[in-house]
C-alpha positions as CSV (number, residue, x, y, z in Angstrom):
1,M,0.0,0.0,0.0
2,S,1.5,3.3,-1.1
3,T,1.4,6.4,1.3
4,D,-1.3,7.9,-0.9
5,T,-3.6,4.8,-0.7
6,V,-6.0,4.8,2.1
7,I,-8.2,1.7,1.2
8,E,-6.9,-1.3,-0.6
9,I,-9.3,-4.2,-1.3
10,S,-7.7,-7.4,-2.8
11,N,-9.6,-10.4,-4.3
12,V,-12.7,-10.0,-2.1
13,W,-15.4,-12.6,-2.5
14,K,-18.8,-12.7,-0.7
15,I,-21.0,-15.8,-1.2
16,F,-24.2,-16.0,0.7
17,G,-25.4,-19.5,1.6
18,G,-24.8,-22.5,3.8
19,R,-21.5,-23.6,2.2
20,P,-19.8,-20.5,0.8
21,E,-16.2,-21.9,1.0
22,V,-17.2,-25.0,-0.9
23,A,-19.0,-22.9,-3.5
24,L,-16.0,-20.6,-3.9
25,K,-13.7,-23.6,-4.4
26,A,-15.9,-24.9,-7.2
27,I,-16.1,-21.4,-8.8
28,R,-12.3,-21.3,-8.9
29,A,-11.9,-24.8,-10.1
30,E,-14.7,-24.9,-12.7
31,G,-15.4,-21.3,-13.5
32,L,-19.1,-21.5,-12.5
33,D,-21.2,-18.4,-13.1
34,K,-23.8,-17.0,-10.7
35,A,-26.7,-19.1,-12.0
36,E,-24.7,-22.3,-11.7
37,V,-23.6,-21.5,-8.2
38,L,-27.2,-20.9,-7.2
39,A,-28.5,-24.1,-8.8
40,R,-25.7,-26.3,-7.4
41,Y,-25.1,-24.9,-4.0
42,N,-28.2,-22.7,-3.3
43,A,-25.7,-19.9,-2.8
44,V,-25.7,-16.3,-4.1
45,V,-22.5,-14.6,-5.3
46,G,-22.7,-11.1,-3.9
47,V,-19.2,-9.9,-4.6
48,A,-16.9,-11.7,-7.1
49,D,-13.1,-11.3,-6.8
50,V,-13.1,-7.5,-6.5
51,S,-9.8,-5.6,-6.1
52,L,-9.6,-1.8,-5.9
53,S,-7.7,1.0,-4.2
54,V,-8.9,4.4,-3.0
55,N,-6.5,7.3,-2.7
56,R,-6.2,9.8,0.1
57,G,-8.8,12.6,-0.1
58,E,-10.6,11.4,-3.2
59,I,-14.3,10.7,-3.7
60,F,-14.5,7.2,-5.1
61,C,-17.9,6.3,-6.5
62,I,-19.0,2.7,-6.8
63,M,-22.0,2.4,-8.9
64,G,-24.2,-0.2,-10.7
65,L,-27.8,-1.3,-11.0
66,S,-29.8,-2.9,-8.2
67,G,-28.2,-6.3,-7.4
68,S,-24.8,-5.4,-8.8
69,G,-23.1,-5.8,-5.4
70,K,-22.1,-2.2,-4.7
71,S,-23.7,-1.9,-1.3
72,T,-22.6,-5.5,-0.4
73,L,-19.0,-4.5,-1.2
74,V,-18.9,-1.3,0.8
75,R,-20.2,-3.2,3.9
76,H,-17.0,-5.2,3.9
77,F,-14.8,-2.1,4.4
78,N,-15.7,-1.9,8.1
79,R,-16.7,-5.6,8.4
80,L,-20.5,-5.1,8.7
81,L,-20.2,-8.1,6.4
82,E,-17.5,-10.7,6.6
83,P,-16.0,-11.6,3.2
84,T,-15.8,-15.3,2.2
85,S,-12.3,-14.6,1.0
86,G,-10.0,-11.6,0.4
87,K,-8.0,-8.9,2.0
88,I,-9.0,-5.5,3.3
89,L,-6.5,-2.8,4.3
90,I,-7.5,0.6,5.6
91,E,-4.6,3.0,6.4
92,G,-2.4,-0.1,6.5
93,T,-4.5,-1.9,9.1
94,D,-5.6,-5.4,8.2
95,V,-9.3,-5.1,9.0
96,M,-9.8,-8.9,8.8
97,G,-7.2,-9.3,11.6
98,L,-9.0,-7.2,14.2
99,G,-10.7,-8.8,17.2
100,T,-14.2,-7.7,18.3
101,K,-13.1,-4.8,20.6
102,E,-10.4,-3.7,18.2
103,L,-12.9,-3.6,15.4
104,Q,-15.4,-1.5,17.4
105,G,-12.6,1.0,18.2
106,F,-11.4,1.0,14.6
107,R,-14.9,1.7,13.3
108,N,-15.4,4.5,15.8
109,R,-12.1,6.2,15.2
110,K,-11.5,5.6,11.5
111,I,-14.8,5.2,9.6
112,G,-17.9,7.3,9.4
113,M,-21.0,5.9,7.6
114,V,-24.0,7.7,6.1
115,F,-26.9,5.6,4.9
116,Q,-30.0,6.3,2.7
117,N,-32.0,5.9,5.9
118,F,-31.2,8.9,8.1
119,A,-31.4,6.7,11.3
120,L,-31.6,9.7,13.6
121,M,-32.7,9.1,17.2
122,P,-36.1,10.7,17.6
123,H,-35.8,11.3,21.3
124,R,-32.5,13.2,20.9
125,S,-32.0,16.8,19.7
126,V,-30.1,17.4,16.5
127,L,-27.1,18.4,18.6
128,D,-27.3,15.3,20.7
129,N,-27.6,13.1,17.5
130,V,-24.5,14.7,16.0
131,A,-22.6,14.2,19.3
132,M,-23.4,10.5,19.6
133,P,-20.1,9.2,18.1
134,L,-18.2,11.3,20.6
135,E,-20.3,10.1,23.4
136,I,-19.5,6.5,22.5
137,R,-15.8,7.6,22.6
138,Q,-16.5,8.9,26.2
139,V,-15.6,12.4,25.3
140,S,-16.7,14.8,28.0
141,K,-20.1,16.4,27.5
142,N,-18.8,20.0,27.1
143,D,-16.2,18.9,24.5
144,R,-18.6,16.7,22.5
145,M,-21.2,19.4,22.4
146,R,-18.7,22.0,21.3
147,Q,-17.4,19.7,18.5
148,A,-20.9,18.8,17.4
149,A,-22.0,22.5,17.3
150,A,-18.9,23.2,15.1
151,I,-19.8,20.5,12.7
152,L,-23.5,21.7,12.5
153,D,-22.2,25.1,11.6
154,I,-20.1,23.6,8.8
155,V,-23.2,21.9,7.3
156,E,-25.2,25.2,7.9
157,L,-27.5,23.8,10.5
158,G,-26.1,25.6,13.5
159,A,-29.4,27.3,14.4
160,W,-31.2,23.9,14.5
161,G,-29.3,22.2,17.2
162,S,-32.1,22.2,19.8
163,K,-34.7,20.9,17.3
164,F,-35.8,17.2,17.0
165,A,-35.5,15.1,13.8
166,H,-39.3,15.3,13.0
167,E,-39.1,19.1,12.9
168,L,-36.6,19.0,10.0
169,S,-37.1,18.4,6.3
170,G,-35.7,15.2,4.7
171,G,-32.8,17.2,3.2
172,M,-32.0,18.7,6.6
173,Q,-32.2,15.3,8.3
174,Q,-29.7,13.9,5.8
175,R,-27.3,16.8,6.5
176,V,-27.6,15.9,10.2
177,G,-26.7,12.3,9.3
178,L,-23.6,13.6,7.5
179,A,-22.7,15.9,10.4
180,R,-22.9,12.9,12.8
181,A,-20.6,10.9,10.6
182,L,-18.1,13.8,10.5
183,A,-18.3,14.6,14.2
184,A,-15.8,12.0,15.1
185,N,-13.4,13.2,12.5
186,P,-13.0,9.8,10.7
187,D,-10.3,9.2,8.1
188,V,-12.8,7.5,5.8
189,L,-16.4,8.2,4.9
190,L,-18.6,5.4,3.6
191,M,-21.8,6.8,2.0
192,D,-24.4,4.3,0.7
193,E,-26.9,6.1,-1.6
194,P,-27.3,8.9,0.9
195,F,-29.4,11.2,-1.3
196,S,-31.4,8.7,-3.3
197,A,-34.6,9.0,-1.2
198,L,-34.8,12.8,-1.7
199,D,-36.6,14.7,-4.4
200,P,-34.4,15.8,-7.4
201,L,-34.0,19.5,-6.3
202,I,-33.1,18.7,-2.7
203,R,-30.8,15.9,-4.0
204,R,-28.9,18.3,-6.2
205,Q,-28.6,20.8,-3.4
206,L,-27.1,18.2,-1.1
207,Q,-24.7,17.1,-3.9
208,D,-23.5,20.7,-4.1
209,E,-23.2,20.8,-0.3
210,F,-21.3,17.6,-0.2
211,I,-18.9,18.8,-3.0
212,R,-18.4,22.0,-0.9
213,L,-17.7,20.1,2.3
214,S,-15.3,17.7,0.5
215,K,-13.2,20.6,-0.6
216,I,-13.0,21.9,2.9
217,L,-12.5,18.7,4.9
218,K,-10.7,16.5,2.2
219,K,-12.1,13.3,3.6
220,T,-11.4,10.1,1.7
221,T,-14.9,9.0,0.6
222,V,-16.4,5.9,-0.9
223,F,-19.8,6.9,-2.3
224,I,-22.3,4.3,-3.4
225,T,-24.9,5.3,-6.1
226,H,-27.0,3.8,-8.8
227,D,-27.2,7.2,-10.5
228,L,-24.5,7.8,-13.2
229,D,-25.2,11.5,-13.3
230,E,-24.5,11.7,-9.6
231,A,-21.3,9.7,-9.9
232,V,-20.1,11.9,-12.7
233,R,-20.9,15.0,-10.8
234,I,-19.2,14.3,-7.6
235,G,-16.7,11.4,-8.2
236,D,-13.0,11.8,-8.8
237,R,-13.0,8.2,-10.0
238,I,-15.9,5.8,-10.7
239,A,-16.0,2.0,-10.4
240,I,-18.9,0.2,-12.3
241,M,-20.1,-3.1,-11.0
242,R,-22.2,-5.8,-12.6
243,D,-23.3,-9.2,-11.1
244,G,-20.8,-8.7,-8.2
245,K,-17.9,-8.1,-10.5
246,L,-15.9,-4.9,-11.0
247,V,-16.2,-4.1,-14.7
248,Q,-14.3,-0.9,-15.1
249,T,-12.6,1.8,-12.9
250,G,-11.5,5.2,-14.1
251,T,-12.4,8.9,-14.3
252,A,-15.7,9.8,-15.8
253,E,-13.9,10.9,-18.9
254,E,-12.0,7.6,-19.2
255,I,-15.1,5.6,-18.9
256,V,-17.2,7.7,-21.3
257,M,-14.4,7.8,-23.9
258,N,-13.2,4.2,-23.5
259,P,-15.9,1.9,-22.1
260,A,-14.5,-1.5,-21.2
261,D,-17.3,-3.4,-22.9
262,D,-20.8,-3.1,-24.4
263,Y,-22.4,-3.1,-21.0
264,V,-20.4,0.0,-19.9
265,A,-20.9,1.6,-23.2
266,E,-24.7,1.3,-22.9
267,F,-24.5,2.4,-19.2
268,V,-22.8,5.7,-20.1
269,A,-24.6,6.3,-23.4
270,G,-27.0,8.9,-21.8
271,I,-24.2,11.0,-20.3
272,S,-23.5,14.3,-22.1
273,R,-19.8,14.6,-23.1
274,L,-19.9,18.4,-22.9
275,K,-18.8,18.6,-19.3
276,V,-17.0,15.2,-19.0
277,V,-14.6,15.2,-21.9
278,H,-11.6,17.5,-21.7
279,A,-9.1,18.9,-24.2
280,N,-6.4,16.3,-23.5
281,A,-8.7,13.5,-24.6
282,V,-9.6,15.2,-27.9
283,M,-6.3,16.7,-29.0
284,Q,-3.8,15.4,-31.5
285,P,0.0,15.8,-30.9
286,I,1.1,19.3,-32.0
287,E,4.3,18.0,-33.7
288,A,2.3,15.7,-36.0
289,Y,-0.2,18.5,-36.8
290,I,2.5,21.0,-37.7
291,K,4.3,18.5,-39.8
292,A,1.2,17.8,-41.9
293,N,-0.4,21.3,-41.9
294,G,2.4,23.8,-41.1
295,P,2.6,26.1,-38.2
296,L,-0.5,27.7,-36.6
297,G,-1.2,31.3,-36.9
298,A,-0.5,33.8,-34.1
299,D,-4.3,34.3,-33.6
300,A,-5.0,30.6,-32.8
301,P,-6.9,30.3,-29.5
302,R,-5.1,28.5,-26.7
303,V,-6.7,26.4,-23.9
304,N,-5.5,24.4,-20.9
305,Q,-5.6,20.6,-21.3
306,D,-8.4,20.5,-18.7
307,E,-10.8,22.7,-20.7
308,T,-14.2,21.0,-21.4
309,L,-15.6,20.0,-24.7
310,S,-18.4,22.6,-24.2
311,T,-15.8,25.4,-24.2
312,L,-14.0,23.8,-27.2
313,I,-17.2,23.9,-29.2
314,N,-17.8,27.6,-28.5
315,L,-14.2,28.4,-29.5
316,A,-14.5,26.4,-32.7
317,I,-17.6,28.4,-33.6
318,D,-15.9,31.7,-33.0
319,H,-12.5,30.9,-34.6
320,E,-11.5,29.5,-37.9
321,S,-8.1,28.3,-36.7
322,A,-7.4,25.1,-34.9
323,I,-7.1,25.3,-31.1
324,I,-3.8,24.9,-29.3
325,V,-3.7,22.9,-26.1
326,A,-1.2,23.7,-23.4
327,R,0.0,21.7,-20.4
328,Q,1.7,23.7,-17.6
329,G,2.4,26.4,-20.1
330,V,3.8,24.2,-22.8
331,D,2.0,23.7,-26.1
332,V,1.4,19.9,-26.5
333,G,-1.6,19.4,-28.7
334,V,-4.0,20.8,-31.4
335,I,-7.7,20.4,-31.7
336,T,-9.5,20.9,-35.1
337,R,-13.1,21.3,-35.8
338,S,-13.0,17.7,-37.2
339,D,-11.6,16.4,-33.9
340,I,-14.5,18.1,-32.0
341,L,-17.2,16.9,-34.4
342,R,-15.9,13.4,-34.3
343,T,-16.0,13.4,-30.5
344,V,-19.6,14.7,-30.4
345,V,-20.8,12.3,-33.1
346,E,-19.3,9.3,-31.4
347,G,-21.1,10.3,-28.2
348,T,-24.4,10.7,-30.2
349,E,-24.0,7.3,-31.8
350,M,-23.4,5.7,-28.4
351,S,-26.8,7.0,-27.2
């Protein structure tokens, strides 16, 4: 595990049933698929040989349709589920090697979790709900209330500390749930479809709030969602799961531009490339362009390699010249109208 890797999952399997080890042995020996495992052993493959790593400070989205194994997988990170096989390292700690008391302490210190269900205690005030993880740590009442109040201010609910959960809207309750997870200052946040029960407008507002908080707090976050638009909007990297297997991992741009198979291509077909694809994915090398076409004029527009396709299209409308792409002040690529049109058309054909 490198110093920048916070979570490392290696060859994790989860098989539900009476004889999971026997079923796994048969899978490895005979290459059985999910249907064959179910028929022969009355066992369900929830997670199939998944390996991934999450870097410090990133938002890592795991997504897939219902039954893909995404929520099952994330529950292994803090051993809410025990894997049938595999290795789980968080901050270098072998989670599978922890005893009961060690695991409880590890969860309380290292990991915060936010579920779709807010799970707020109705008999406690908002402030008391947020302070709960610190109470479990046996932090003094004054200190835990002070820390909880500070977190409520960060999620912009400072004035609601004395209220009870039923007095808050659904979006506000979810912000309280997030504040509670943050109160103990965990190294890792696990978020399992936290906004999916909310209406679209509130959901988008909470996505914005979460993006803002992430920039401030820089928490390493594993975010589970079935919504590709949500994953693209908030995720630094995305992992797509299907039938318990990890199909592809990459940035939104990498997945949209280079889907691993037909399933991923169909999955991402509805995503607009305008905000996802950047200049470095569209450009051709500047040396090859100049060799074939000669030098560009002094009036050629210049963009950074991270500029979006949407901006490139507007530049191509306003300028006859090809667009120069720069990386750290050095000209490295050229984008023509044909390059832009080809990228747009390919995206249209996928959909």
